[in-house]
C-alpha positions as a printed NumPy array, in Angstrom:
array([[  7.484,  -0.991,  -7.961],
       [  5.493,  -3.398,  -7.907],
       [  1.779,  -4.409,  -8.055],
       [ -0.197,  -2.918,  -5.118],
       [ -2.427,  -5.186,  -3.159],
       [ -5.525,  -3.3  ,  -4.13 ],
       [ -6.809,  -2.029,  -7.149],
       [ -6.752,   1.474,  -6.365],
       [ -3.722,   2.624,  -4.539],
       [ -2.268,   6.537,  -4.019],
       [  1.398,   7.537,  -4.142],
       [  1.82 ,  10.514,  -1.694],
       [  5.867,  10.523,  -1.438],
       [  7.899,  13.446,  -2.182],
       [ 11.245,  14.283,  -2.177],
       [ 11.757,  13.991,   1.673],
       [  9.508,  11.303,   2.313],
       [  7.663,   8.056,   1.573],
       [  3.783,   6.979,   2.161],
       [  1.326,   4.992,   0.502],
       [ -2.699,   4.545,   0.542],
       [ -4.338,   1.365,   0.056],
       [ -8.719,   1.7  ,  -0.9  ],
       [-10.678,  -1.406,  -0.365],
       [-11.4  ,  -3.259,  -3.789],
       [-15.27 ,  -2.641,  -2.736],
       [-16.148,   0.685,  -0.899],
       [-13.067,   2.341,  -1.659],
       [-12.292,   2.969,   2.314],
       [ -8.401,   3.505,   2.766],
       [ -5.634,   2.646,   4.81 ],
       [ -2.25 ,   5.306,   4.608],
       [  0.63 ,   3.728,   5.254],
       [  3.249,   4.753,   7.747],
       [  5.236,   7.852,   6.756],
       [  9.378,   6.298,   6.224],
       [ 11.632,   9.701,   5.619],
       [ 14.166,   9.491,   2.826],
       [ 17.419,   9.22 ,   4.272],
       [ 19.408,  11.281,   1.351],
       [ 22.618,   9.227,   2.237],
       [ 23.772,  13.07 ,   3.105],
       [ 23.146,  14.14 ,  -0.538],
       [ 22.136,  17.692,  -0.541],
       [ 24.832,  19.298,  -2.868],
       [ 23.417,  20.01 ,  -6.624],
       [ 26.724,  18.041,  -7.797],
       [ 25.323,  14.921,  -6.149],
       [ 21.823,  15.04 ,  -7.667],
       [ 22.094,  12.14 ,  -9.664],
       [ 23.261,   9.854,  -7.119],
       [ 20.526,  11.871,  -4.618],
       [ 17.915,  10.377,  -7.211],
       [ 19.096,   6.651,  -7.548],
       [ 18.975,   6.622,  -4.263],
       [ 15.525,   8.13 ,  -3.678],
       [ 13.81 ,   5.472,  -6.306],
       [ 15.918,   2.385,  -4.636],
       [ 14.047,   3.695,  -1.363],
       [ 10.615,   4.505,  -2.769],
       [ 10.508,   0.715,  -4.099],
       [ 11.524,  -0.455,  -0.826],
       [  9.245,   1.893,   1.157],
       [  6.191,   0.678,  -1.256],
       [  6.885,  -2.826,  -0.911],
       [  6.975,  -2.565,   3.012],
       [  3.702,  -0.456,   2.744],
       [  2.295,  -3.222,   0.289],
       [  3.36 ,  -6.019,   2.672],
       [  1.553,  -3.842,   5.667],
       [ -1.71 ,  -3.676,   3.749],
       [ -2.158,  -7.473,   4.105],
       [ -2.679,  -6.722,   7.773],
       [ -5.31 ,  -3.961,   7.149],
       [ -7.381,  -6.431,   3.999],
       [ -9.258,  -9.542,   3.733],
       [ -8.69 , -11.586,   0.718],
       [-12.198, -12.856,  -0.799],
       [-11.247, -16.396,  -2.143],
       [-14.675, -15.891,  -4.492],
       [-14.551, -12.854,  -6.059],
       [-10.531, -12.103,  -5.687],
       [-10.633,  -8.318,  -4.189],
       [ -9.35 ,  -7.308,  -1.362],
       [-11.657,  -5.738,   0.697],
       [-11.604,  -4.046,   4.802],
       [-13.051,  -5.555,   7.667],
       [-16.331,  -3.894,   7.312],
       [-16.943,  -5.351,   3.378],
       [-15.295,  -8.957,   5.187],
       [-18.113, -11.759,   6.026],
       [-15.896, -12.538,   9.118],
       [-18.907, -13.32 ,  11.228],
       [-20.736, -15.152,   8.357],
       [-20.724, -18.972,   7.697],
       [-18.953, -18.495,   4.791],
       [-15.654, -18.207,   5.046],
       [-12.755, -16.449,   3.392],
       [-15.441, -14.479,   1.614],
       [-16.899, -10.914,   1.399],
       [-20.015,  -9.822,   2.874],
       [-20.995,  -9.151,  -1.144],
       [-20.197, -12.559,  -2.074],
       [-21.92 , -14.1  ,   0.961],
       [-24.898, -12.575,  -0.24 ]])
């Protein structure tokens, strides 16, 4: 699994599905990714448990990477402090482009 976009994230995945939350680096407001079901590849019996676990790990990584990319649509990068912040914490209407409200002062 790669590095999460935001400083805080939570993995809510279980043996049946993959889902992740990412949180604003300033206020902590969260965004939760869409649920992606585990395909399981048809491996349901105990004798295939090792194959099922390997497949789960591969799908988990792919689901995290997808959610991490989607998080870019829900958070804004502050060019001054380097934090990823929600729309509420971003100075989109201010005169200082591409910085958060905290850095805008």
